C-alpha positions in Angstrom: -54.9 -44.7 92.8 -53.3 -47.0 95.3 -51.3 -48.7 92.4 -50.1 -45.2 91.3 -49.0 -44.2 94.8 -47.2 -47.5 95.2 -45.4 -47.2 91.9 -44.3 -43.6 92.7 -43.2 -44.6 96.2 -41.1 -47.5 94.8 -39.3 -45.0 92.4 -38.7 -42.5 95.2 -37.4 -45.0 97.7 -35.1 -46.4 95.0 -33.0 -43.2 95.4 -30.5 -42.7 98.2 -32.5 -42.0 101.3 -30.4 -39.1 102.5 -31.2 -37.2 99.2 -34.7 -36.2 99.8 -35.8 -34.7 103.1 -39.6 -35.2 103.1 -39.4 -36.8 99.6 -40.3 -34.9 96.4 -44.0 -34.8 97.2 -43.4 -33.7 100.7 -41.5 -30.6 99.5 -44.2 -29.9 96.9 -46.8 -30.0 99.7 -44.9 -27.5 101.7 -44.5 -25.2 98.8 -48.2 -25.4 98.0 -49.1 -24.5 101.6 -46.6 -21.6 101.4 -48.1 -20.3 98.2 -51.5 -20.0 99.8 -50.0 -17.5 102.3 -48.0 -15.3 100.0 -48.9 -11.6 99.6 -49.9 -10.5 96.1 -46.7 -8.5 95.7 -44.6 -11.5 96.7 -46.3 -13.6 94.1 -45.6 -11.0 91.4 -41.9 -10.8 92.4 -41.7 -14.6 92.4 -43.1 -14.8 88.9 -40.4 -12.3 87.8 -37.8 -14.8 89.0 -39.3 -18.2 87.9 -41.9 -17.2 85.3 -45.6 -17.9 85.5 -45.1 -21.0 87.6 -46.3 -22.2 90.9 -43.9 -22.3 93.8 -44.1 -26.1 94.0 -42.6 -26.3 90.5 -39.2 -25.4 92.0 -39.5 -27.4 95.2 -37.3 -30.3 94.0 -34.9 -28.3 91.9 -32.1 -28.6 94.5 -32.3 -32.4 94.1 -32.4 -32.2 90.3 -29.1 -30.4 90.1 -27.3 -32.4 92.8 -25.4 -34.7 90.5 -23.9 -31.8 88.7 -23.3 -29.8 91.9 -22.2 -32.4 94.4 -20.9 -29.7 96.7 -24.6 -28.8 97.6 -25.4 -32.2 99.1 -24.3 -31.3 102.7 -26.5 -28.1 102.6 -29.7 -30.1 103.4 -29.0 -31.1 107.0 -27.3 -30.2 110.3 -25.5 -32.6 112.6 -26.9 -31.8 116.1 -26.2 -34.7 118.5 -29.2 -36.3 120.2 -30.0 -34.5 123.3 -28.0 -31.4 122.3 -28.7 -28.0 120.9 -27.3 -26.3 117.8 -23.7 -25.1 118.1 -22.5 -23.6 114.8 -18.8 -24.4 115.2 -19.6 -28.0 115.9 -22.8 -28.7 114.0 -22.5 -26.5 110.9 -18.8 -26.6 110.2 -18.0 -26.2 106.5 -18.2 -27.9 104.1 -20.8 -30.2 105.8 -24.2 -29.9 107.5 -24.8 -26.3 106.5 -28.6 -25.9 106.2 -28.9 -23.3 109.0 -26.3 -20.9 107.5 -27.3 -21.6 103.9 -30.9 -20.4 104.5 -29.5 -17.2 106.0 -27.0 -16.9 103.1 -29.6 -17.3 100.4 -32.0 -14.9 102.1 -29.2 -12.3 101.9 -28.9 -13.0 98.1 -32.7 -12.7 97.7 -32.6 -9.2 99.3 -29.5 -8.0 97.5 -30.5 -5.4 94.9 -27.1 -5.8 93.3 -27.5 -9.5 92.7 -28.5 -10.6 89.2 -32.0 -12.0 88.5 -30.4 -15.4 87.9 -28.6 -15.3 91.2 -31.8 -14.4 93.0 -33.8 -17.0 91.2 -31.3 -19.7 92.3 -31.5 -18.3 95.9 -35.3 -18.6 95.8 -35.1 -22.3 94.6 -32.7 -23.2 97.4 -34.7 -21.4 100.1 -37.9 -23.2 99.1 -36.1 -26.5 99.5 -33.9 -25.8 102.5 -36.7 -24.5 104.7 -38.5 -27.8 104.1 -35.4 -29.7 104.9 -34.8 -28.1 108.2 -38.3 -29.0 109.4 -37.7 -32.7 108.8 -36.6 -33.9 112.3 -34.1 -36.5 111.0 -32.3 -33.8 109.0 -31.4 -32.1 112.3 -29.6 -35.1 113.9 -26.0 -36.3 113.3 -26.3 -39.6 115.1 -26.4 -42.7 112.9 -26.1 -40.3 109.9 -29.5 -38.8 110.7 -31.1 -42.2 111.2 -29.9 -43.7 107.9 -28.0 -46.4 109.8 -31.1 -47.3 111.9 -32.7 -50.2 110.1 -36.3 -50.7 111.0 -39.5 -52.6 110.1 -42.2 -50.2 108.9 -45.7 -51.6 109.6 -44.3 -55.1 109.6 -42.0 -54.9 106.6 -38.3 -54.7 106.4 -38.6 -53.4 102.8 -39.6 -49.9 101.7 -39.7 -50.2 97.9 -36.6 -52.1 96.7 -34.5 -51.0 99.6 -34.4 -52.0 103.3 -36.2 -49.5 105.5 -34.2 -47.1 107.7 -35.5 -44.5 110.1 -34.5 -41.6 107.9 -36.2 -43.0 104.9 -39.4 -43.7 106.8 -39.5 -40.0 107.8 -38.6 -38.8 104.3 -41.3 -40.8 102.5 -43.0 -43.7 104.1 -45.0 -41.8 106.7 -46.3 -39.4 104.1 -47.1 -42.1 101.5 -49.0 -44.1 104.1 -51.6 -41.3 104.0 -52.3 -42.2 100.3 -53.0 -38.5 99.4 -52.0 -36.6 96.3 -49.9 -33.5 97.1 -52.8 -31.1 96.5 -55.1 -33.1 98.7 -52.5 -33.3 101.5 -51.9 -29.5 101.2 -55.6 -28.9 101.6 -55.7 -31.0 104.7 -52.8 -29.0 106.1 -54.6 -25.8 105.4 -57.5 -27.1 107.6 -54.9 -27.9 110.2 -53.6 -24.4 110.1 -57.1 -22.9 110.4 -57.8 -24.8 113.6 -54.4 -24.6 115.3 -52.2 -21.7 116.5 -48.8 -22.1 114.9 -45.7 -20.0 115.3 -44.7 -18.8 111.8 -41.7 -16.9 113.1 -38.3 -17.9 114.5 -34.9 -18.3 113.0 -33.2 -21.2 111.1 -31.3 -22.0 114.3 -34.5 -22.2 116.4 -36.1 -24.4 113.7 -33.2 -26.7 113.8 -33.4 -27.1 117.5 -37.1 -27.7 117.3 -36.5 -30.5 114.8 -33.7 -32.0 116.9 -36.1 -32.3 119.9 -38.7 -34.0 117.7 -36.1 -36.4 116.4 -35.4 -37.5 120.0 -39.0 -38.6 120.4 -39.0 -40.3 117.0 -35.7 -42.1 117.6 -35.6 -45.9 117.9 -32.9 -48.5 118.2 -31.5 -50.4 115.3 -33.8 -53.2 114.2 -36.9 -51.6 115.8 -40.4 -52.3 114.5 -42.5 -49.2 113.7 -46.1 -50.2 114.3 -49.4 -48.5 113.7 -49.1 -46.8 117.1 -45.8 -45.2 116.0 -47.4 -44.1 112.7 -50.4 -42.6 114.3 -48.2 -40.7 116.8 -45.6 -39.4 114.4 -47.8 -38.6 111.4 -49.2 -35.8 113.6 -45.6 -34.5 113.9 -45.2 -34.8 110.1 -48.3 -32.7 109.5 -47.4 -30.0 112.0 -43.8 -29.7 110.7 -44.9 -29.5 107.1 -47.5 -26.9 107.9 -45.0 -24.9 109.9 -42.5 -25.2 107.0 -45.1 -23.8 104.6 -46.0 -20.9 106.9 -42.4 -20.0 107.7 -41.4 -20.2 104.1 -44.3 -17.8 103.2 -43.2 -15.4 105.9 -39.6 -15.4 104.7 -40.7 -14.6 101.2 -43.2 -12.0 102.2 -40.6 -10.3 104.4 -38.1 -10.2 101.5 -39.6 -10.3 98.0 -42.8 -8.9 99.3 -41.1 -5.6 100.3 -39.7 -5.1 96.8 -40.7 -3.6 93.5 -39.7 -4.5 89.9 -37.2 -1.7 90.1 -35.3 -3.7 92.7 -34.4 -6.3 90.1 -31.6 -6.1 87.6 -30.9 -8.4 84.7 
């Protein structure tokens, strides 16, 4: 099992660090948590859009199409300055750093009874991904390209897979993979976390971005820093909470939109 995890981690970390936002498995974990909190009507409506598939099956779709649709790359983050709060004209100016407005935009498509089934299916795929992205603290910060330019040692090593470690990449993948859990196992642990903690499943994308920015301030380190076991034990708790919140909030968004519809609200 450890060899498998290591092999997968090497493959994921070989890709550009800015491309992931929790890594592929992190997004699948979030979608799995969300699926456990969907109403039955919502599940039926989702199946009408993506077929008889689990929600996690579309969690990485937005990465899979990025080479063909390069214009979508800036949709996965927002550039709030360290110590600041979200200002749309500054932090979400087109065509870059648009995660806040894109979540809102695709929710409107999902609710639009005049939109085609294909358009709404695409909106669903983007929402699943972008809600996860906005809860990754380093996706809310513009400084040092969201931590991509902060080179670090992670648990004594300068190398994460074949690439040098940077703070953003550690948050995208390394903290999660240090757990050594399969996505379903991790999701099950987060369900236990949800049961024993009071979490706010509400809020707006702007509020979520501000929450993530505040967490990024605590997680921030200087270039060349060493992230030790104490850093890991402190910040993995933040990772768990943020992924649990992302799952609950994604479920609420879908229950409040697709869950209020019937098959008659869909057109081909």
